[in-house]
N, C-alpha and C positions, 0 to 999 in steps of 0.2 A: 213489349214486355222484355225486361232485362233479367237474365238468369246468370247465376255464377255458381261455381263449385269451390268450396273452401277445403283444401287438403292440409293435413298436418295439425288439425285441431287438437287431437289427443296428445301429440308430442308437445305442443305449445302448453297445454294444460299441465302436463307432467313437469315441464320446465318451470312454470309459475309456482307449482306446489313445492318444487325443490328449492327455489329461491326463498319462498315464504318460510319453509322449515328452517333454513339456515340463517335467515335474516337476524334473529336475536343474537346468534353467535358472532355474526359479522359486525354488528353494532357494538357488542361487548369488546371484541378485539380492537376495533377502531378507537373506542373510548379509552381503552387501556394504553394504546400507543400514543394517543394525544395527551393522556395524563403524564406519560413518561417525558414527552416533549416539554410540557409545562413545568415539570419538576426539574428538568435539566436547566431551563432558564431561571427558575426560582433559586436553584443552587448557585448560579452565577451571581445572583443578587444578594445572597445570604452573607451577613457579616461574618468575618472570620477572626477569631482570637486564637483558638486552639485547633479549629477545624471540626470539633465534635458536633456543633450545630449543623453545619453544612452536611456532614456525613450522615446525620440522622434523618434526612429527607427520605420519604417513602411514597410509593404508589401501591395501594392494595389492589388485589385482583377484582375484577368486576363482580358486582352483587346484583342479583335479580330479585325484584319484589313485585310480583304481578307483571304488569307491562312495563315497569320501570327498570332501567339498568343504570347503575351508578358506579363510580370509581372514587375512592377517597385518597386524597393527597394530604400529606402533613409532615411535620417535623416534631421531634420529641425524643423518645428513647432515652439515651444517656443525657440528652440536653433538655429533658422535659421540664426541669425546674426553671429554666430561663428562656426557653424558646418563645413563649408568648410575650414575655417582657421585652425581649429584643425585637420581636415583630412589631409590637404596638408602640414602643417609645419613639415618638417622632422627634424628640429633642436630643436624643443620644447621638454622639458623633461616632461614626464608624469609618476608620481609615480604609477598610475594604467592605463593600456591601452597603446595604441600606435597610431601613425599617420597611415594613410591609413587603418583604421579599417574596412572599407567596401571593398575597392579595393583589399586589400590583400586576403580576403576570396574568392572573386569572381575569382581572378587570380588563386588561388590554386585549385579551383573547375572546371575551364574551360575545362581541358582535360578529365574530368570524367562526366561532367554534362549530356551529351547526353546519355551515358550508364545508368546513374541513372534514367533519365526520362523514357528511354525505359523499364527498369526493372519495374518501378512503373506502367507504362501503361500496360505492359504484365500481371502484377498481377491482374489488374482490368478487363482485357478481359475475364478471366475465370469466372468472377462473373456475366457476362451478361446472 
C-alpha cells in the first residue's frame, strides 16, 4: 500500500481563487494593450493629407458583457465624414498610407492574437 500526505492544499486553493478572481481584469488589460499595438500599426498605414484622419484613431477601454470582454478600435472624430471612404476606396492613390489601414492590420494579427493575449496574461499571473 502506498500512502502520501499532501501539504499546502489550502494555500494552493487560495492561490487558484486569487488568479480566478483577477483573470477577467488581466484579460481586459492584455486586450487593451494589444489594441494599442494594433492601433499604432494602423496609424502607420493610414493615408495622410492633413493628418486629421491618422490623429483620429482610438482604442476604447475594455467592455465586459457577461463572460465576453471586448475593445473597440476605430477612426473618426473630426475625420468621421471621410474615414470610411478613405478606408474602403481600393482605387484611390495615397502617396502616404493605404486603403484598409485598420482592417489589414487586424486581419494579419487574427491568427496570432489569442497566443499574444495568452502570453501577456501569463506574464501577469506570476505577479499576483
